C-alpha positions in Angstrom: -75.1 -7.0 -7.6 -71.6 -8.5 -7.8 -69.6 -10.5 -10.3 -70.5 -13.6 -8.1 -74.1 -13.2 -9.1 -73.2 -13.4 -12.8 -71.0 -16.4 -12.1 -73.7 -18.1 -10.0 -75.9 -18.3 -13.1 -78.4 -15.5 -12.5 -80.9 -15.5 -15.4 -80.2 -13.0 -18.2 -83.7 -11.5 -17.8 -82.9 -10.7 -14.1 -79.5 -9.3 -15.0 -81.1 -7.1 -17.6 -83.7 -5.7 -15.1 -80.9 -5.1 -12.6 -78.8 -3.3 -15.2 -81.8 -1.1 -16.2 -82.5 -0.2 -12.6 -78.9 0.7 -12.0 -78.8 2.8 -15.2 -81.9 4.6 -14.1 -80.4 5.3 -10.7 -77.2 6.6 -12.3 -79.3 8.9 -14.6 -81.2 10.2 -11.6 -78.0 11.0 -9.6 -76.4 12.5 -12.7 -79.4 14.8 -13.3 -79.4 15.9 -9.7 -75.7 16.6 -9.7 -75.9 18.4 -13.1 -78.6 20.7 -11.7 -76.5 21.5 -8.6 -73.4 22.1 -10.7 -75.3 24.3 -13.1 -76.5 26.5 -10.2 -72.9 26.8 -8.8 -71.6 27.6 -12.3 -74.2 30.3 -12.8 -73.3 31.8 -9.4 -69.6 31.6 -10.2 -70.1 33.3 -13.6 -72.0 36.2 -11.8 -69.1 36.6 -9.4 -66.5 36.5 -12.2 -68.5 39.2 -14.1 -68.6 41.4 -11.0 -64.9 41.0 -10.5 -64.2 41.7 -14.2 -66.4 44.8 -14.1 -64.6 46.0 -11.0 -61.2 45.5 -12.6 -62.3 47.2 -15.8 -63.6 50.1 -13.8 -60.3 50.7 -12.0 -58.2 49.7 -15.0 -56.4 46.8 -13.3 -55.0 43.8 -15.0 -54.4 42.0 -11.7 -55.4 42.4 -8.1 -54.0 40.8 -5.0 -56.3 40.3 -2.0 -55.9 38.3 1.2 -58.2 35.7 -0.4 -56.2 35.3 -3.6 -54.9 37.0 -6.7 -57.1 37.8 -9.7 -55.8 38.2 -13.2 -57.7 39.7 -16.2 -56.7 38.1 -19.4 -57.9 38.1 -23.0 -58.6 34.9 -24.8 -59.1 35.0 -28.6 -60.7 32.2 -30.5 -60.9 31.9 -34.3 -63.5 30.3 -36.5 -64.8 30.6 -40.0 -68.2 30.7 -41.7 -66.7 29.8 -45.1 -64.8 26.5 -44.9 -64.4 26.3 -48.7 -62.6 29.7 -48.8 -60.6 28.8 -45.7 -59.4 25.6 -47.3 -58.3 27.4 -50.4 -56.5 30.0 -48.3 -54.7 27.3 -46.3 -53.6 25.6 -49.4 -52.6 28.8 -51.2 -50.5 30.0 -48.3 -49.1 26.5 -47.4 -50.2 26.7 -43.8 -51.8 23.4 -42.9 -50.7 24.0 -39.3 -53.8 26.3 -39.0 -55.8 23.1 -38.7 -55.9 20.6 -35.9 -54.6 17.1 -36.4 -57.4 14.6 -36.1 -59.4 12.3 -38.3 -63.1 12.9 -38.8 -64.4 9.5 -37.7 -67.6 9.2 -39.7 -65.9 10.3 -43.0 -63.0 7.9 -42.4 -65.4 5.0 -41.8 -67.3 5.8 -45.0 -64.0 6.1 -47.0 -62.8 2.7 -45.8 -66.2 1.1 -46.6 -66.1 2.7 -50.1 -62.5 1.8 -50.6 -61.8 -1.6 -48.9 -58.5 -2.1 -50.7 -57.1 1.3 -49.8 -55.5 1.7 -46.3 -54.1 5.2 -45.4 -50.5 4.9 -44.1 -50.2 5.1 -40.3 -53.9 4.6 -39.7 -54.8 3.0 -36.4 -58.2 1.5 -35.8 -59.4 0.5 -32.3 -62.5 -1.6 -32.2 -64.3 -2.9 -29.1 -67.6 -4.6 -28.5 -70.2 -3.0 -26.3 -73.6 -4.0 -25.1 -76.7 -1.9 -25.5 -79.6 -2.6 -23.2 -83.0 -1.2 -24.0 -86.0 -1.3 -21.7 -88.9 -3.5 -22.8 -92.3 -1.7 -23.3 -93.7 -3.5 -20.3 -90.7 -3.2 -18.1 
C-alpha cells in the first residue's frame, strides 16, 4: 500500500483493514525476532558468566586472546527503598545533584490541569496528534 492509494480515494474502511493487517504482520515479525534475540542473549550471558568465572578463578582483571581482550569491571548502582527519607537527606545535605533532571510526565500534566494559571519557568510542552486503530469485533 502506498501513498498513491490514499490519494486515489481508497475507502477508509479498506485503509483500516490494511493497517490492521500490517500491524499484525509487524507484531508477528517482532515476536519472532524477540524470541531469537532472547535466545542469543541467554547464550551470551552464559558465555560471559563462564569468562567471568574463569577470570575470577585465576585472579585476572583483563585477558588478551587472539580473538579479543576481555576486561572485568565492577558496576555499582544505587537505589532506595525509602524515598521520603532520601528526599529529606538530599535537602538536609544540599545535594540535589543526587537526583536526575527530568520531569515526571503524569504528575506535571496533573499539576497543569489543577493549576491552569501557573506555568513553571522554562517548561516546554510538545504535543502531537496520533491515530489509534482498533480491530472491530468481527474483523
